[in-house]
PyMOL commands that place a pseudoatom at each C-alpha (Angstrom):
pseudoatom trace, name=CA, resn=UNK, resi=1, chain=A, elem=C, hetatm=0, pos=[126.667, 67.880, 85.790]
pseudoatom trace, name=CA, resn=UNK, resi=2, chain=A, elem=C, hetatm=0, pos=[125.154, 65.391, 87.885]
pseudoatom trace, name=CA, resn=UNK, resi=3, chain=A, elem=C, hetatm=0, pos=[122.622, 68.096, 88.923]
pseudoatom trace, name=CA, resn=UNK, resi=4, chain=A, elem=C, hetatm=0, pos=[121.496, 69.212, 85.621]
pseudoatom trace, name=CA, resn=UNK, resi=5, chain=A, elem=C, hetatm=0, pos=[121.015, 65.377, 84.936]
pseudoatom trace, name=CA, resn=UNK, resi=6, chain=A, elem=C, hetatm=0, pos=[118.597, 64.846, 87.780]
pseudoatom trace, name=CA, resn=UNK, resi=7, chain=A, elem=C, hetatm=0, pos=[116.385, 67.888, 87.226]
pseudoatom trace, name=CA, resn=UNK, resi=8, chain=A, elem=C, hetatm=0, pos=[115.785, 66.851, 83.495]
pseudoatom trace, name=CA, resn=UNK, resi=9, chain=A, elem=C, hetatm=0, pos=[114.984, 63.249, 84.651]
pseudoatom trace, name=CA, resn=UNK, resi=10, chain=A, elem=C, hetatm=0, pos=[112.710, 65.002, 87.235]
pseudoatom trace, name=CA, resn=UNK, resi=11, chain=A, elem=C, hetatm=0, pos=[111.067, 67.408, 84.174]
pseudoatom trace, name=CA, resn=UNK, resi=12, chain=A, elem=C, hetatm=0, pos=[110.318, 64.127, 82.390]
pseudoatom trace, name=CA, resn=UNK, resi=13, chain=A, elem=C, hetatm=0, pos=[108.739, 62.163, 85.242]
pseudoatom trace, name=CA, resn=UNK, resi=14, chain=A, elem=C, hetatm=0, pos=[106.840, 65.007, 85.651]
pseudoatom trace, name=CA, resn=UNK, resi=15, chain=A, elem=C, hetatm=0, pos=[105.794, 65.529, 81.730]
pseudoatom trace, name=CA, resn=UNK, resi=16, chain=A, elem=C, hetatm=0, pos=[104.857, 61.939, 81.914]
pseudoatom trace, name=CA, resn=UNK, resi=17, chain=A, elem=C, hetatm=0, pos=[102.397, 62.422, 84.763]
pseudoatom trace, name=CA, resn=UNK, resi=18, chain=A, elem=C, hetatm=0, pos=[100.966, 65.204, 83.129]
pseudoatom trace, name=CA, resn=UNK, resi=19, chain=A, elem=C, hetatm=0, pos=[100.568, 63.410, 79.774]
pseudoatom trace, name=CA, resn=UNK, resi=20, chain=A, elem=C, hetatm=0, pos=[96.595, 62.952, 79.442]
pseudoatom trace, name=CA, resn=UNK, resi=21, chain=A, elem=C, hetatm=0, pos=[94.995, 58.964, 79.501]
pseudoatom trace, name=CA, resn=UNK, resi=22, chain=A, elem=C, hetatm=0, pos=[94.903, 57.328, 76.046]
pseudoatom trace, name=CA, resn=UNK, resi=23, chain=A, elem=C, hetatm=0, pos=[91.472, 57.642, 75.114]
pseudoatom trace, name=CA, resn=UNK, resi=24, chain=A, elem=C, hetatm=0, pos=[89.318, 54.648, 73.093]
pseudoatom trace, name=CA, resn=UNK, resi=25, chain=A, elem=C, hetatm=0, pos=[86.560, 54.934, 70.822]
pseudoatom trace, name=CA, resn=UNK, resi=26, chain=A, elem=C, hetatm=0, pos=[83.696, 52.113, 71.418]
pseudoatom trace, name=CA, resn=UNK, resi=27, chain=A, elem=C, hetatm=0, pos=[82.495, 50.762, 67.740]
pseudoatom trace, name=CA, resn=UNK, resi=28, chain=A, elem=C, hetatm=0, pos=[79.530, 48.448, 66.885]
pseudoatom trace, name=CA, resn=UNK, resi=29, chain=A, elem=C, hetatm=0, pos=[80.371, 46.186, 63.817]
pseudoatom trace, name=CA, resn=UNK, resi=30, chain=A, elem=C, hetatm=0, pos=[77.652, 45.342, 61.332]
pseudoatom trace, name=CA, resn=UNK, resi=31, chain=A, elem=C, hetatm=0, pos=[76.045, 41.694, 60.658]
pseudoatom trace, name=CA, resn=UNK, resi=32, chain=A, elem=C, hetatm=0, pos=[73.434, 40.649, 58.892]
pseudoatom trace, name=CA, resn=UNK, resi=33, chain=A, elem=C, hetatm=0, pos=[71.340, 39.339, 61.778]
pseudoatom trace, name=CA, resn=UNK, resi=34, chain=A, elem=C, hetatm=0, pos=[70.707, 41.902, 64.257]
pseudoatom trace, name=CA, resn=UNK, resi=35, chain=A, elem=C, hetatm=0, pos=[67.297, 43.810, 64.003]
pseudoatom trace, name=CA, resn=UNK, resi=36, chain=A, elem=C, hetatm=0, pos=[68.211, 47.581, 62.995]
pseudoatom trace, name=CA, resn=UNK, resi=37, chain=A, elem=C, hetatm=0, pos=[65.699, 48.531, 66.162]
pseudoatom trace, name=CA, resn=UNK, resi=38, chain=A, elem=C, hetatm=0, pos=[67.771, 46.722, 68.271]
pseudoatom trace, name=CA, resn=UNK, resi=39, chain=A, elem=C, hetatm=0, pos=[71.031, 48.394, 67.372]
pseudoatom trace, name=CA, resn=UNK, resi=40, chain=A, elem=C, hetatm=0, pos=[68.923, 51.814, 68.075]
pseudoatom trace, name=CA, resn=UNK, resi=41, chain=A, elem=C, hetatm=0, pos=[67.593, 50.272, 70.989]
pseudoatom trace, name=CA, resn=UNK, resi=42, chain=A, elem=C, hetatm=0, pos=[71.227, 49.493, 72.333]
pseudoatom trace, name=CA, resn=UNK, resi=43, chain=A, elem=C, hetatm=0, pos=[73.117, 53.296, 71.503]
pseudoatom trace, name=CA, resn=UNK, resi=44, chain=A, elem=C, hetatm=0, pos=[70.394, 54.618, 73.039]
pseudoatom trace, name=CA, resn=UNK, resi=45, chain=A, elem=C, hetatm=0, pos=[70.497, 52.648, 75.905]
pseudoatom trace, name=CA, resn=UNK, resi=46, chain=A, elem=C, hetatm=0, pos=[73.990, 52.036, 76.587]
pseudoatom trace, name=CA, resn=UNK, resi=47, chain=A, elem=C, hetatm=0, pos=[75.619, 55.767, 74.968]
pseudoatom trace, name=CA, resn=UNK, resi=48, chain=A, elem=C, hetatm=0, pos=[73.087, 58.158, 76.121]
pseudoatom trace, name=CA, resn=UNK, resi=49, chain=A, elem=C, hetatm=0, pos=[72.152, 59.434, 72.248]
pseudoatom trace, name=CA, resn=UNK, resi=50, chain=A, elem=C, hetatm=0, pos=[68.987, 60.628, 71.505]
pseudoatom trace, name=CA, resn=UNK, resi=51, chain=A, elem=C, hetatm=0, pos=[66.876, 58.548, 69.067]
pseudoatom trace, name=CA, resn=UNK, resi=52, chain=A, elem=C, hetatm=0, pos=[68.053, 60.805, 66.157]
pseudoatom trace, name=CA, resn=UNK, resi=53, chain=A, elem=C, hetatm=0, pos=[71.546, 59.914, 66.494]
pseudoatom trace, name=CA, resn=UNK, resi=54, chain=A, elem=C, hetatm=0, pos=[71.321, 56.756, 67.240]
pseudoatom trace, name=CA, resn=UNK, resi=55, chain=A, elem=C, hetatm=0, pos=[69.457, 56.180, 63.960]
pseudoatom trace, name=CA, resn=UNK, resi=56, chain=A, elem=C, hetatm=0, pos=[72.218, 58.099, 62.314]
pseudoatom trace, name=CA, resn=UNK, resi=57, chain=A, elem=C, hetatm=0, pos=[74.940, 55.641, 64.119]
pseudoatom trace, name=CA, resn=UNK, resi=58, chain=A, elem=C, hetatm=0, pos=[72.655, 52.429, 63.274]
pseudoatom trace, name=CA, resn=UNK, resi=59, chain=A, elem=C, hetatm=0, pos=[72.705, 53.607, 59.475]
pseudoatom trace, name=CA, resn=UNK, resi=60, chain=A, elem=C, hetatm=0, pos=[76.485, 54.015, 59.662]
pseudoatom trace, name=CA, resn=UNK, resi=61, chain=A, elem=C, hetatm=0, pos=[76.937, 50.737, 61.063]
pseudoatom trace, name=CA, resn=UNK, resi=62, chain=A, elem=C, hetatm=0, pos=[74.823, 49.282, 58.450]
pseudoatom trace, name=CA, resn=UNK, resi=63, chain=A, elem=C, hetatm=0, pos=[75.909, 51.103, 55.455]
pseudoatom trace, name=CA, resn=UNK, resi=64, chain=A, elem=C, hetatm=0, pos=[80.083, 51.628, 56.448]
pseudoatom trace, name=CA, resn=UNK, resi=65, chain=A, elem=C, hetatm=0, pos=[80.070, 48.165, 58.266]
pseudoatom trace, name=CA, resn=UNK, resi=66, chain=A, elem=C, hetatm=0, pos=[80.947, 49.908, 61.508]
pseudoatom trace, name=CA, resn=UNK, resi=67, chain=A, elem=C, hetatm=0, pos=[79.662, 53.071, 63.491]
pseudoatom trace, name=CA, resn=UNK, resi=68, chain=A, elem=C, hetatm=0, pos=[81.810, 54.857, 66.447]
pseudoatom trace, name=CA, resn=UNK, resi=69, chain=A, elem=C, hetatm=0, pos=[79.481, 55.075, 69.675]
pseudoatom trace, name=CA, resn=UNK, resi=70, chain=A, elem=C, hetatm=0, pos=[81.813, 57.085, 71.919]
pseudoatom trace, name=CA, resn=UNK, resi=71, chain=A, elem=C, hetatm=0, pos=[84.858, 57.824, 72.772]
pseudoatom trace, name=CA, resn=UNK, resi=72, chain=A, elem=C, hetatm=0, pos=[85.951, 57.035, 76.298]
pseudoatom trace, name=CA, resn=UNK, resi=73, chain=A, elem=C, hetatm=0, pos=[88.868, 56.305, 78.739]
pseudoatom trace, name=CA, resn=UNK, resi=74, chain=A, elem=C, hetatm=0, pos=[90.143, 52.561, 78.433]
pseudoatom trace, name=CA, resn=UNK, resi=75, chain=A, elem=C, hetatm=0, pos=[88.036, 51.368, 81.612]
pseudoatom trace, name=CA, resn=UNK, resi=76, chain=A, elem=C, hetatm=0, pos=[84.846, 53.383, 80.870]
pseudoatom trace, name=CA, resn=UNK, resi=77, chain=A, elem=C, hetatm=0, pos=[84.914, 51.900, 77.070]
pseudoatom trace, name=CA, resn=UNK, resi=78, chain=A, elem=C, hetatm=0, pos=[85.808, 48.381, 78.387]
pseudoatom trace, name=CA, resn=UNK, resi=79, chain=A, elem=C, hetatm=0, pos=[82.937, 48.437, 80.455]
pseudoatom trace, name=CA, resn=UNK, resi=80, chain=A, elem=C, hetatm=0, pos=[80.361, 49.877, 77.679]
pseudoatom trace, name=CA, resn=UNK, resi=81, chain=A, elem=C, hetatm=0, pos=[82.149, 46.803, 75.646]
pseudoatom trace, name=CA, resn=UNK, resi=82, chain=A, elem=C, hetatm=0, pos=[81.177, 44.617, 77.809]
pseudoatom trace, name=CA, resn=UNK, resi=83, chain=A, elem=C, hetatm=0, pos=[77.593, 45.663, 78.705]
pseudoatom trace, name=CA, resn=UNK, resi=84, chain=A, elem=C, hetatm=0, pos=[76.699, 45.616, 74.850]
pseudoatom trace, name=CA, resn=UNK, resi=85, chain=A, elem=C, hetatm=0, pos=[78.018, 42.343, 74.462]
pseudoatom trace, name=CA, resn=UNK, resi=86, chain=A, elem=C, hetatm=0, pos=[76.086, 40.875, 77.218]
pseudoatom trace, name=CA, resn=UNK, resi=87, chain=A, elem=C, hetatm=0, pos=[72.961, 42.817, 76.258]
pseudoatom trace, name=CA, resn=UNK, resi=88, chain=A, elem=C, hetatm=0, pos=[73.090, 41.420, 72.716]
pseudoatom trace, name=CA, resn=UNK, resi=89, chain=A, elem=C, hetatm=0, pos=[73.933, 38.124, 73.912]
pseudoatom trace, name=CA, resn=UNK, resi=90, chain=A, elem=C, hetatm=0, pos=[70.727, 37.970, 76.302]
pseudoatom trace, name=CA, resn=UNK, resi=91, chain=A, elem=C, hetatm=0, pos=[68.549, 39.051, 73.379]
pseudoatom trace, name=CA, resn=UNK, resi=92, chain=A, elem=C, hetatm=0, pos=[70.046, 36.428, 71.136]
pseudoatom trace, name=CA, resn=UNK, resi=93, chain=A, elem=C, hetatm=0, pos=[71.683, 39.027, 69.049]
pseudoatom trace, name=CA, resn=UNK, resi=94, chain=A, elem=C, hetatm=0, pos=[75.153, 38.477, 67.039]
pseudoatom trace, name=CA, resn=UNK, resi=95, chain=A, elem=C, hetatm=0, pos=[76.094, 42.165, 67.660]
pseudoatom trace, name=CA, resn=UNK, resi=96, chain=A, elem=C, hetatm=0, pos=[79.805, 42.887, 68.009]
pseudoatom trace, name=CA, resn=UNK, resi=97, chain=A, elem=C, hetatm=0, pos=[81.496, 45.641, 69.744]
pseudoatom trace, name=CA, resn=UNK, resi=98, chain=A, elem=C, hetatm=0, pos=[84.849, 46.777, 69.824]
pseudoatom trace, name=CA, resn=UNK, resi=99, chain=A, elem=C, hetatm=0, pos=[87.150, 49.308, 71.472]
pseudoatom trace, name=CA, resn=UNK, resi=100, chain=A, elem=C, hetatm=0, pos=[90.192, 50.793, 69.699]
pseudoatom trace, name=CA, resn=UNK, resi=101, chain=A, elem=C, hetatm=0, pos=[92.702, 53.345, 70.569]
pseudoatom trace, name=CA, resn=UNK, resi=102, chain=A, elem=C, hetatm=0, pos=[92.729, 56.677, 68.995]
for i in range(1, 102): cmd.bond("trace and resi %d" % i, "trace and resi %d" % (i + 1))
show_as sticks, trace
zoom trace
């Protein structure tokens, strides 16, 4: 029985290693001050979206209060959030960007 238990432990550890990494969506939040054109530019620049897709995401943020710009691994999502927040701050806009596990 000791051998069987060890095999189960090894299999459990292998299953944990094979589990895909958690993914995170990067979300822009609506505010009453950031210009729509700035939001579109941010989406195009930081999320590599074409203008039409960026406009659709911006309108979703405007109408629904939030819009998903993309889904990434944790490190990439964190970097994108930081880049967007820094860009907005330097431009003098209060645009907020967050990441949420999916």
